[in-house]
Every structure is written in C-alpha cells, then in structure tokens.
C-alpha positions in Angstrom: 102.8 97.0 119.4 104.2 100.9 119.7 105.8 102.3 117.0 109.4 104.0 118.1 108.9 106.8 116.3 106.1 109.4 115.4 103.5 107.8 113.6 102.6 109.9 110.1 101.4 111.8 108.7 104.7 113.5 108.4 104.2 116.4 105.9 106.5 119.4 104.3 105.5 123.2 104.1 102.7 123.0 106.2 100.3 125.5 104.6 100.1 127.5 108.5 103.8 128.2 108.5 104.3 129.1 104.8 107.5 129.5 103.2 110.3 132.3 104.6 112.9 131.3 102.3 113.1 128.4 99.3 116.3 126.8 101.4 114.0 127.0 104.8 111.8 124.5 105.2 109.1 123.5 107.7 108.0 119.8 108.9 105.5 118.6 111.1 104.7 115.1 112.2 102.1 112.9 113.6 98.7 113.4 113.9 97.3 116.3 116.0 100.2 118.6 116.3 98.9 121.7 115.7 96.2 120.9 118.6 96.6 120.3 122.4 97.5 117.3 123.5 99.0 116.4 119.8 101.5 113.4 119.6 103.9 114.6 117.1 106.6 117.1 116.4 107.4 120.0 113.7 111.1 120.6 112.7 112.0 124.1 110.9 115.2 125.4 109.7 117.8 125.9 106.5 118.0 122.8 104.6 117.8 121.5 101.0 114.4 120.7 99.6 115.6 117.1 99.1 116.8 116.9 102.3 113.1 117.7 103.8 111.7 115.9 101.5 114.3 112.8 102.5 113.4 113.4 105.9 109.5 113.4 105.7 109.4 110.1 103.5 111.4 108.3 106.0 108.2 106.8 107.7 107.2 105.6 104.4 111.2 104.3 103.5 111.4 102.1 106.8 107.9 100.5 106.5 108.4 99.6 102.9 112.1 98.3 104.0 110.4 96.4 106.8 108.0 95.1 104.3 110.1 93.9 101.9 113.1 92.4 104.3 110.0 90.2 105.7 109.2 88.9 102.8 112.8 88.1 101.4 113.2 86.1 104.4 109.9 84.4 104.4 111.4 83.3 100.5 114.6 82.0 101.0 114.5 80.9 104.9 117.6 79.0 106.2 119.6 80.3 103.0 122.8 82.6 103.1 121.7 85.8 103.5 122.4 88.2 100.6 124.9 91.4 100.6 121.6 93.9 99.6 119.7 92.2 102.8 122.8 92.8 105.0 122.9 96.0 104.5 118.8 96.6 104.2 119.0 95.0 108.2 121.5 97.3 109.1 119.4 99.9 107.7 116.4 99.1 109.5 118.6 98.9 112.6 120.3 102.1 112.0 116.6 103.8 111.7 115.4 101.8 115.2 117.8 103.0 116.9 120.2 99.6 117.1 124.2 99.1 116.3 124.5 99.5 112.8 128.2 98.6 112.4 
C-alpha cells in the first residue's frame, strides 16, 4: 500500500537553502524534491528549531509508534486495551487523517 504522506527523507535546513535567520527554517521532504519530476515538497518559515525538528521527525515517529502498537496488540491479543495504547491509537489515527476524538 502506498503511504498517505510524502516518504522520507525529510531534511531540516538543507544546505542549498541556507538559513536566513535563527528562527527561519527550511524543510525539504521526499526524494527528488529538488529535481524535475520529484515527489516531495518544501516548506519554509518562521518557527522554532524545536518545531522544525519535530516536523522532520514526524514520519519516523509515526512509523515507530505504528510498529510499537502492532507489537503490543500481538502480545495482548483479546485483552483490554491499556489507556496508553488508546492514546497511541488516537495519535496514529490523527496522523493518518482519521477521527481522533
């Protein structure tokens, strides 16, 4: 199944763009973004470095959470869902565009 979001890598402050100010960051996402026919996107704007790092980590965080959730479900199949796992399932749903309560 094709991912619903732009596949990695997602890069922060690509050297091609440089940094305009300490609070201005460029993020490139997807392979081939800077070449004709590429399949990615770029965003730039005023944001904290912490927000910029979180954005670039999002695909890895989602994949890790999905893998951990799947491992948990396999371990406790048929048992009651832990509150933390309900939160994880809601976060995954939110990231994938589903309802998240």
